[in-house]
LOMIGU-311007 format. One record per residue (C-alpha): residue number from 1; residue in one letter; x, y, z. Coordinates in pm, whole numbers, padded with zeros to 5 digits, always signed. Each point is the difference from the previous one (the first is absolute). Layout:
<atoms>
(atom NUM,'a',(X,Y,Z))
...
</atoms>
This chain:
<atoms>
(atom 1,'m',(-03137,+02281,+00542))
(atom 2,'q',(+00122,+00021,+00360))
(atom 3,'i',(-00147,-00281,+00212))
(atom 4,'l',(+00028,-00056,+00375))
(atom 5,'h',(-00114,-00332,+00150))
(atom 6,'i',(-00069,+00004,+00375))
(atom 7,'y',(-00011,-00308,+00223))
(atom 8,'k',(+00158,-00139,+00315))
(atom 9,'d',(+00260,-00240,-00147))
(atom 10,'y',(+00190,-00070,-00320))
(atom 11,'f',(+00260,-00243,-00129))
(atom 12,'p',(+00192,-00178,+00153))
(atom 13,'v',(-00310,-00052,+00217))
(atom 14,'v',(-00200,-00274,-00176))
(atom 15,'g',(-00378,-00004,-00008))
(atom 16,'g',(-00291,+00018,-00240))
(atom 17,'i',(-00041,+00379,+00004))
(atom 18,'e',(+00374,+00061,+00017))
(atom 19,'n',(+00057,-00222,-00305))
(atom 20,'h',(-00281,+00174,-00190))
(atom 21,'i',(+00141,+00347,+00070))
(atom 22,'k',(+00348,-00110,-00104))
(atom 23,'m',(-00119,-00147,-00332))
(atom 24,'l',(-00220,+00301,-00076))
(atom 25,'a',(+00260,+00262,+00096))
(atom 26,'e',(+00280,-00167,-00197))
(atom 27,'a',(-00221,-00042,-00306))
(atom 28,'q',(-00103,+00366,+00017))
(atom 29,'a',(+00363,+00108,+00034))
(atom 30,'a',(+00093,-00216,-00300))
(atom 31,'r',(-00257,+00195,-00201))
(atom 32,'g',(+00183,+00323,+00075))
(atom 33,'h',(-00202,+00135,+00293))
(atom 34,'a',(+00166,+00150,+00307))
(atom 35,'v',(-00107,-00247,+00267))
(atom 36,'s',(+00055,+00026,+00375))
(atom 37,'v',(-00121,-00220,+00283))
(atom 38,'l',(-00040,+00134,+00353))
(atom 39,'v',(+00000,-00267,+00272))
(atom 40,'t',(+00131,-00047,+00352))
(atom 41,'s',(+00349,-00129,+00069))
(atom 42,'r',(+00072,-00313,+00198))
(atom 43,'d',(+00205,+00205,+00246))
(atom 44,'h',(-00005,+00349,+00149))
(atom 45,'r',(+00163,+00195,-00281))
(atom 46,'t',(-00116,+00164,-00319))
(atom 47,'h',(+00189,-00087,-00318))
(atom 48,'i',(-00055,-00001,-00375))
(atom 49,'e',(+00102,-00271,-00247))
(atom 50,'t',(-00047,-00057,-00371))
(atom 51,'i',(-00116,-00358,-00064))
(atom 52,'n',(-00046,-00111,-00361))
(atom 53,'g',(-00072,+00352,-00115))
(atom 54,'v',(-00238,+00083,+00284))
(atom 55,'r',(+00085,+00265,+00260))
(atom 56,'v',(-00090,-00152,+00336))
(atom 57,'i',(-00033,+00228,+00303))
(atom 58,'f',(+00023,-00193,+00325))
(atom 59,'a',(-00142,+00220,+00278))
(atom 60,'a',(+00131,-00056,+00351))
(atom 61,'r',(-00228,-00233,+00195))
(atom 62,'l',(-00073,+00100,+00357))
(atom 63,'a',(-00201,-00305,+00105))
(atom 64,'t',(-00256,-00255,-00115))
(atom 65,'v',(-00348,+00017,+00152))
(atom 66,'l',(-00285,-00240,-00087))
(atom 67,'s',(+00205,-00135,-00293))
(atom 68,'a',(+00045,+00350,-00147))
(atom 69,'p',(+00342,+00171,-00013))
(atom 70,'i',(-00004,+00348,+00157))
(atom 71,'s',(+00225,+00253,-00175))
(atom 72,'p',(-00035,+00373,+00074))
(atom 73,'a',(+00266,+00054,-00268))
(atom 74,'l',(-00262,-00093,-00261))
(atom 75,'f',(-00175,+00333,+00055))
(atom 76,'a',(+00313,+00208,-00061))
(atom 77,'l',(+00107,-00209,-00297))
(atom 78,'l',(-00341,+00030,-00166))
(atom 79,'r',(+00018,+00380,+00022))
(atom 80,'r',(+00314,-00010,-00217))
(atom 81,'e',(-00158,-00209,-00277))
(atom 82,'t',(-00206,+00158,-00280))
(atom 83,'p',(-00100,-00293,-00224))
(atom 84,'d',(-00267,-00002,-00264))
(atom 85,'i',(-00145,-00314,+00158))
(atom 86,'a',(+00006,-00119,+00361))
(atom 87,'h',(-00092,-00369,-00007))
(atom 88,'l',(-00103,-00129,+00342))
(atom 89,'h',(-00017,-00373,+00069))
(atom 90,'f',(-00273,-00070,+00253))
(atom 91,'p',(+00002,-00108,+00278))
(atom 92,'y',(+00273,+00206,+00162))
(atom 93,'p',(-00185,+00257,+00214))
(atom 94,'f',(+00309,+00192,+00110))
(atom 95,'g',(+00115,+00061,-00358))
(atom 96,'e',(-00349,+00093,-00116))
(atom 97,'i',(-00039,+00252,+00283))
(atom 98,'a',(+00345,+00144,-00069))
(atom 99,'n',(-00090,+00051,-00365))
(atom 100,'y',(-00337,+00152,+00094))
(atom 101,'f',(+00161,+00270,+00211))
(atom 102,'c',(+00334,+00050,-00176))
(atom 103,'g',(-00025,-00140,-00351))
(atom 104,'r',(+00054,+00243,-00290))
(atom 105,'a',(-00081,-00221,-00299))
(atom 106,'r',(-00219,+00130,-00281))
(atom 107,'r',(-00212,-00314,+00013))
(atom 108,'t',(-00040,-00283,+00254))
(atom 109,'i',(-00076,-00363,-00081))
(atom 110,'v',(-00063,-00282,+00248))
(atom 111,'t',(+00039,-00368,-00078))
(atom 112,'y',(-00236,-00171,+00243))
(atom 113,'h',(+00178,-00329,+00062))
(atom 114,'s',(-00213,-00123,+00289))
(atom 115,'d',(-00246,+00093,+00270))
(atom 116,'i',(+00147,+00038,+00347))
(atom 117,'i',(-00106,-00341,+00131))
(atom 118,'r',(+00165,-00113,+00321))
(atom 119,'q',(+00120,+00332,+00146))
(atom 120,'r',(-00338,+00103,+00140))
(atom 121,'i',(+00144,+00270,+00224))
(atom 122,'t',(+00186,+00156,-00293))
(atom 123,'r',(-00314,-00015,-00214))
(atom 124,'a',(-00215,+00168,+00266))
(atom 125,'l',(+00251,+00274,+00077))
(atom 126,'y',(+00075,+00069,-00365))
(atom 127,'r',(-00357,+00005,-00135))
(atom 128,'p',(-00068,+00376,+00037))
(atom 129,'l',(+00328,+00101,-00168))
(atom 130,'m',(-00031,-00273,-00260))
(atom 131,'t',(-00327,+00156,-00113))
(atom 132,'r',(+00176,+00333,-00053))
(atom 133,'v',(+00286,-00169,-00186))
(atom 134,'f',(-00233,-00176,-00244))
(atom 135,'a',(-00212,+00310,-00047))
(atom 136,'r',(+00305,+00186,-00129))
(atom 137,'v',(+00167,-00259,-00224))
(atom 138,'d',(-00061,+00018,-00374))
(atom 139,'r',(-00031,-00372,-00078))
(atom 140,'i',(-00010,-00329,+00190))
(atom 141,'i',(+00148,-00303,-00173))
(atom 142,'a',(-00153,-00333,+00101))
(atom 143,'t',(+00170,-00318,-00114))
(atom 144,'s',(-00325,-00181,-00083))
(atom 145,'p',(-00370,+00080,-00048))
(atom 146,'n',(-00071,-00257,+00272))
(atom 147,'y',(+00171,+00216,+00259))
(atom 148,'i',(-00198,+00310,-00095))
(atom 149,'a',(-00321,-00200,+00034))
(atom 150,'s',(+00087,-00152,+00338))
(atom 151,'s',(+00199,+00268,+00184))
(atom 152,'p',(-00208,+00222,+00231))
(atom 153,'v',(+00257,+00276,-00045))
(atom 154,'l',(+00010,-00007,-00379))
(atom 155,'a',(-00380,-00018,-00020))
(atom 156,'r',(-00007,+00359,+00125))
(atom 157,'w',(+00255,+00118,-00256))
(atom 158,'k',(-00093,-00219,-00297))
(atom 159,'d',(-00039,+00304,-00230))
(atom 160,'k',(+00372,+00067,+00043))
(atom 161,'c',(+00103,-00362,-00052))
(atom 162,'v',(+00160,-00151,-00309))
(atom 163,'v',(+00114,-00362,-00033))
(atom 164,'v',(+00365,-00065,-00082))
(atom 165,'p',(+00093,-00364,+00069))
(atom 166,'l',(+00347,-00089,+00119))
(atom 167,'g',(+00239,-00134,-00261))
(atom 168,'i',(+00315,-00210,-00030))
(atom 169,'n',(+00271,-00076,-00251))
(atom 170,'p',(-00117,-00347,-00110))
(atom 171,'a',(+00317,-00099,-00188))
(atom 172,'p',(+00196,-00157,+00291))
(atom 173,'f',(-00300,-00218,+00090))
(atom 174,'e',(-00073,-00101,-00357))
(atom 175,'n',(+00358,-00116,-00059))
(atom 176,'a',(+00097,-00166,+00327))
(atom 177,'t',(+00019,-00371,-00087))
(atom 178,'a',(+00375,-00005,-00058))
(atom 179,'e',(+00061,+00139,+00349))
(atom 180,'l',(-00155,-00293,+00187))
(atom 181,'q',(+00316,-00196,+00085))
(atom 182,'g',(+00185,+00292,+00152))
(atom 183,'t',(-00304,+00133,+00182))
(atom 184,'f',(-00084,-00319,+00187))
(atom 185,'s',(+00337,-00163,+00073))
(atom 186,'k',(+00047,+00188,+00325))
(atom 187,'t',(-00361,-00051,+00106))
(atom 188,'l',(+00012,-00373,-00061))
(atom 189,'s',(+00322,-00050,+00191))
(atom 190,'r',(-00151,+00176,+00301))
(atom 191,'n',(-00311,-00215,+00005))
(atom 192,'t',(+00106,-00359,-00060))
(atom 193,'q',(-00172,-00103,+00324))
(atom 194,'h',(-00338,+00027,-00173))
(atom 195,'a',(-00041,-00362,-00109))
(atom 196,'s',(-00341,+00058,-00162))
(atom 197,'f',(+00119,+00286,-00217))
(atom 198,'d',(+00072,-00084,-00365))
(atom 199,'y',(+00326,+00193,-00043))
(atom 200,'a',(+00106,-00163,-00323))
(atom 201,'a',(-00324,+00092,-00170))
(atom 202,'l',(+00017,+00356,+00132))
(atom 203,'r',(+00360,+00040,-00113))
(atom 204,'s',(-00074,-00121,-00350))
(atom 205,'g',(-00333,+00177,-00037))
(atom 206,'r',(-00164,-00336,-00083))
(atom 207,'n',(-00212,-00077,+00301))
(atom 208,'t',(-00170,-00334,-00062))
(atom 209,'h',(-00088,-00129,+00347))
(atom 210,'h',(-00088,+00329,+00164))
(atom 211,'v',(-00144,+00332,-00106))
(atom 212,'s',(+00191,+00300,+00135))
(atom 213,'l',(-00188,+00290,+00153))
(atom 214,'l',(+00173,+00334,+00047))
(atom 215,'f',(-00062,+00281,+00248))
(atom 216,'v',(+00202,+00322,-00019))
(atom 217,'g',(-00031,+00286,+00248))
(atom 218,'h',(+00089,+00144,+00338))
(atom 219,'l',(-00119,-00236,+00271))
(atom 220,'r',(-00247,+00237,+00163))
(atom 221,'y',(-00339,-00067,+00155))
(atom 222,'y',(-00206,+00112,-00300))
(atom 223,'k',(+00173,-00232,-00249))
(atom 224,'g',(-00212,-00292,+00123))
(atom 225,'l',(+00269,-00265,-00043))
(atom 226,'n',(-00148,-00192,+00292))
(atom 227,'y',(-00309,-00073,-00213))
(atom 228,'l',(+00215,-00143,-00278))
(atom 229,'i',(+00191,-00213,+00250))
(atom 230,'q',(-00330,-00132,+00129))
(atom 231,'a',(-00119,-00069,-00357))
(atom 232,'l',(+00306,-00220,-00059))
(atom 233,'r',(-00157,-00271,+00218))
(atom 234,'e',(-00252,-00056,-00281))
(atom 235,'l',(+00264,+00012,-00277))
(atom 236,'p',(+00229,-00303,+00043))
(atom 237,'r',(+00166,+00053,-00341))
(atom 238,'a',(+00090,+00363,+00070))
(atom 239,'q',(+00330,+00133,+00124))
(atom 240,'l',(+00044,+00364,+00096))
(atom 241,'i',(+00287,+00245,-00042))
(atom 242,'v',(-00027,+00308,+00223))
(atom 243,'v',(+00217,+00292,-00111))
(atom 244,'g',(+00023,+00286,+00246))
(atom 245,'a',(+00070,+00079,+00364))
(atom 246,'g',(-00187,+00183,+00270))
(atom 247,'p',(-00142,+00004,+00352))
(atom 248,'m',(-00244,-00289,-00055))
(atom 249,'e',(+00259,-00253,-00118))
(atom 250,'r',(+00051,-00173,+00332))
(atom 251,'a',(-00374,-00033,+00067))
(atom 252,'w',(-00071,-00131,-00350))
(atom 253,'r',(+00283,-00252,+00017))
(atom 254,'a',(-00145,-00123,+00328))
(atom 255,'r',(-00345,-00022,-00157))
(atom 256,'a',(+00137,-00213,-00285))
(atom 257,'r',(+00161,-00240,+00253))
(atom 258,'q',(-00322,-00014,+00200))
(atom 259,'l',(-00200,-00096,-00311))
(atom 260,'g',(+00259,-00255,-00114))
(atom 261,'v',(+00070,+00168,-00337))
(atom 262,'d',(+00341,+00153,+00078))
(atom 263,'a',(+00182,-00270,-00202))
(atom 264,'r',(-00164,+00137,-00315))
(atom 265,'i',(+00090,+00365,+00067))
(atom 266,'v',(+00329,+00180,-00049))
(atom 267,'f',(+00036,+00347,+00152))
(atom 268,'v',(+00264,+00154,-00225))
(atom 269,'g',(+00021,+00342,+00167))
(atom 270,'a',(+00061,+00323,-00188))
(atom 271,'v',(+00174,-00032,-00338))
(atom 272,'r',(+00173,+00244,-00230))
(atom 273,'d',(-00206,+00155,-00280))
(atom 274,'a',(+00218,-00172,-00259))
(atom 275,'e',(-00084,-00342,+00149))
(atom 276,'l',(-00374,+00051,+00033))
(atom 277,'p',(-00104,-00076,-00362))
(atom 278,'g',(+00147,-00348,+00034))
(atom 279,'y',(-00240,-00086,+00280))
(atom 280,'y',(-00297,+00098,-00215))
(atom 281,'a',(+00138,-00205,-00289))
(atom 282,'a',(+00027,-00313,+00215))
(atom 283,'a',(-00347,+00027,+00149))
(atom 284,'d',(-00318,-00147,-00146))
(atom 285,'i',(-00253,+00219,+00183))
(atom 286,'f',(+00033,+00334,+00178))
(atom 287,'v',(-00213,+00060,+00310))
(atom 288,'l',(-00076,+00330,+00173))
(atom 289,'p',(-00222,-00096,+00299))
(atom 290,'a',(-00014,+00355,+00143))
(atom 291,'s',(-00257,+00042,+00276))
(atom 292,'e',(-00034,+00376,+00057))
(atom 293,'r',(-00050,+00318,-00206))
(atom 294,'s',(+00358,+00099,+00074))
(atom 295,'e',(+00074,-00210,-00311))
(atom 296,'a',(-00123,+00280,-00224))
(atom 297,'f',(+00124,-00120,-00340))
(atom 298,'g',(+00226,-00304,+00008))
(atom 299,'a',(+00274,+00094,-00246))
(atom 300,'v',(+00160,-00342,+00050))
(atom 301,'q',(-00290,-00135,-00204))
(atom 302,'l',(+00129,+00200,-00298))
(atom 303,'e',(+00340,-00167,+00036))
(atom 304,'a',(-00159,-00345,+00008))
(atom 305,'m',(-00224,+00078,-00297))
(atom 306,'a',(+00295,+00135,-00200))
(atom 307,'a',(+00171,-00332,+00070))
(atom 308,'g',(-00302,-00180,-00149))
(atom 309,'k',(-00132,-00142,+00327))
(atom 310,'p',(-00366,-00028,+00104))
(atom 311,'v',(-00090,+00189,+00316))
(atom 312,'v',(-00227,-00082,+00292))
(atom 313,'c',(-00085,+00298,+00220))
(atom 314,'a',(-00257,+00110,+00256))
(atom 315,'e',(-00285,+00246,-00051))
(atom 316,'l',(+00062,+00303,+00222))
(atom 317,'g',(-00183,+00270,-00191))
(atom 318,'t',(+00340,+00133,-00104))
(atom 319,'g',(+00223,-00026,-00306))
(atom 320,'t',(+00078,-00369,+00052))
(atom 321,'s',(-00311,-00104,-00193))
(atom 322,'f',(+00049,+00281,-00253))
(atom 323,'v',(+00344,-00130,-00096))
(atom 324,'n',(-00093,-00369,+00008))
(atom 325,'v',(-00317,-00053,-00203))
(atom 326,'d',(-00200,-00289,+00140))
(atom 327,'g',(-00035,-00283,-00250))
(atom 328,'e',(+00239,+00165,-00248))
(atom 329,'t',(+00344,+00049,+00155))
(atom 330,'g',(-00069,-00213,+00307))
(atom 331,'f',(-00255,-00031,+00277))
(atom 332,'v',(-00127,+00244,+00264))
(atom 333,'v',(-00132,-00157,+00320))
(atom 334,'p',(-00155,+00137,+00321))
(atom 335,'a',(+00252,+00140,+00246))
(atom 336,'r',(+00100,-00196,+00310))
(atom 337,'d',(-00146,-00324,-00139))
(atom 338,'p',(+00259,-00283,-00016))
(atom 339,'r',(-00250,-00245,-00151))
(atom 340,'a',(-00087,+00235,-00289))
(atom 341,'l',(+00370,+00067,-00049))
(atom 342,'a',(+00075,-00372,-00013))
(atom 343,'g',(-00285,-00060,-00244))
(atom 344,'a',(+00125,+00258,-00249))
(atom 345,'i',(+00358,-00124,+00025))
(atom 346,'a',(-00116,-00362,-00043))
(atom 347,'r',(-00174,+00089,-00327))
(atom 348,'l',(+00328,+00134,-00133))
(atom 349,'i',(+00203,-00290,+00135))
(atom 350,'d',(-00224,-00246,-00182))
(atom 351,'d',(-00002,+00182,-00334))
(atom 352,'a',(+00334,+00089,-00160))
(atom 353,'d',(-00174,+00134,-00311))
(atom 354,'l',(-00205,+00239,+00213))
(atom 355,'r',(+00317,+00118,+00170))
(atom 356,'a',(+00158,+00068,-00338))
(atom 357,'r',(-00305,+00187,-00135))
(atom 358,'m',(-00035,+00219,+00306))
(atom 359,'g',(+00373,+00064,+00011))
(atom 360,'a',(-00002,+00113,-00363))
(atom 361,'a',(-00302,+00224,+00063))
(atom 362,'g',(+00177,+00157,+00299))
(atom 363,'r',(+00313,+00070,-00200))
(atom 364,'a',(-00207,+00167,-00273))
(atom 365,'r',(-00187,+00208,+00260))
(atom 366,'v',(+00324,+00133,+00150))
(atom 367,'r',(+00133,+00097,-00343))
(atom 368,'r',(-00329,+00171,-00083))
(atom 369,'e',(-00074,+00185,+00324))
(atom 370,'f',(+00275,-00013,+00261))
(atom 371,'t',(+00339,+00087,-00147))
(atom 372,'l',(+00221,+00264,+00157))
(atom 373,'e',(-00011,+00199,-00323))
(atom 374,'k',(-00382,+00015,+00003))
(atom 375,'m',(-00003,+00099,+00366))
(atom 376,'v',(+00243,+00287,-00055))
(atom 377,'e',(-00196,+00124,-00303))
(atom 378,'r',(-00322,+00000,+00202))
(atom 379,'v',(+00158,+00179,+00298))
(atom 380,'m',(+00148,+00266,-00224))
(atom 381,'g',(-00342,+00039,-00161))
(atom 382,'v',(-00149,+00070,+00343))
(atom 383,'y',(+00267,+00262,+00064))
(atom 384,'v',(-00059,+00178,-00330))
(atom 385,'g',(-00376,-00015,+00047))
(atom 386,'t',(+00017,+00204,+00320))
(atom 387,'f',(+00131,+00298,-00202))
(atom 388,'d',(-00287,-00006,-00254))
</atoms>
């Protein structure tokens, strides 16, 4: 089967949707399909590369407007492609419009990753064309039933929707314990000024005096890290590792200093994929305090669950509470509520057996429902079903 994925960015750009497309495209190529990805370049030229068996077409980028790359070359490039499946990854209005007018695929699939939340001008301008785009597509993939139920856009097109959750390769996270020493040596040497942080326990993975919380993600407004920082005031035994970088880092560091909890927080910054499993292995509890619907799924929860860690997340009406089952794999608390967040974390801090049970349940849930192999099988099933 000839497959063409369409989005704005691809590896080496790192992000949730970019990572998903890369994993899916490479897995499809490994199964013998002819897979291409059409995205915009990071400069003003069009070029084509083959990356891990995937043909990647980087269309020349003219400009970026309202967070969306503008590339007139996309229209001409789409006219040259005749795939069996065009797989759009929403939201990227420019790519969706280009495919609507110039696409030549036999069937069109959309993975609906998220509503357009913050870009209100984009949402208003795009609404009329978006209706035409969704009217024409053959299937809409939602990553959770929660999102179909809560999205005003998907409510209109629910008869076209099918749920295909995101998936990961769990093996690196299941087998990460031996990597701890190498993963943390650099981090610890950078942060020796934190007198309240139990480095020896973190390095060894045997944290007796403190319980280590872990946050992983881009430091953007909707991640809600400020609510977790505030919750730390009520959790004197908790120390927090923050993995990731982004525009909110300076403000959130300042907030931690203001609240007097900065000595129990280490901002690690971005880390290489190969190092990431070690952070999960060293943590006791994973926390995703996301505050807005822009957090549509929370794939980092899958990584934590694969590592056998209990998860605390916020209820957003999205996939966060589909992945993390309240009372089974962790706890789900109201969004933007530091006290509720602290209460759920405190229950886990005080009960090591509960942490172990929930961690084991999470690992089993990932193996059962959220592996990369299952995701690819389900996506391919959607493709084939459009030809029936």
